[in-house]
N, C-alpha and C positions, 0 to 999 in steps of 0.2 A: 159563516160556518158551514161546511158542506153538509147535505142531507144525508141521512142514513142509508137510503136506498139508492142504487144507481139510477141516473136520469135516464129516462126513456127517451130513445132517439139519439143519445150522444154515443160516440164511439168511445172506447177507453183510451186513455192516454197513457196507460202504462203497461209495461211488457210483463204479462203474467208470470212466465217462466223465469225471469231475472228476479222479480218480487219473491216468488216461492223460493227460489234458490238462496237469496239472501238472509230470509226468514228462517229457512232450513239450516243455514250456517250458525244461526245463532241457537240451534237445537230447540226450534219452536215449529207449529205447523201454521198455514194458512187457511183460514176458512173461505169458502167461494164468496161471502159477502165482503170480506176485506178487500178484495181487489175493486169491487164498483166503489165502495167508500174511498178508498185511496184516489181513484180516478176523479171523483166529484170533489176531493179536497184539491187535486192540481187545477182542475177547472177554476175552483174559487180562488185559488192562489193566482192564477193567471188574470182571472177577471180583474181582481183588485190591483195587480200591476199594470194593467192596461188602462185603468181609471187614473193611477197615479202617474202614469206616462203622459196622458193626456192633460192632466191638471198641471204638469211642468212643460206643456206645450212642447213636446217631442212626439216622435213617432216610432223611436226605437225603445224597446223594452229592455232595461239594463239591470244588472245585479240589484242594486239598490232599490229597485222598484218591487222587488219579490220581498 
C-alpha cells in the first residue's frame, strides 16, 4: 500500500493538470496532497507488477501484471 506522503526524491508519475481536470469534471476538488498520494500509489502498482513479471520469467510488464 502506498505511503500517505509523497516519497522524497521521486518524481511524480501523474500529470497534475489531467488529474485535476478529471476530478473537477466529477464536480469535486483536488487537494495538493492527493497528487503525491496518487503518484505513490502508481509507484506501488508498478513495483508489484515488476515483481510479478520477474516471477513469471518475463521482462515485459503486461496488463495482467497490473
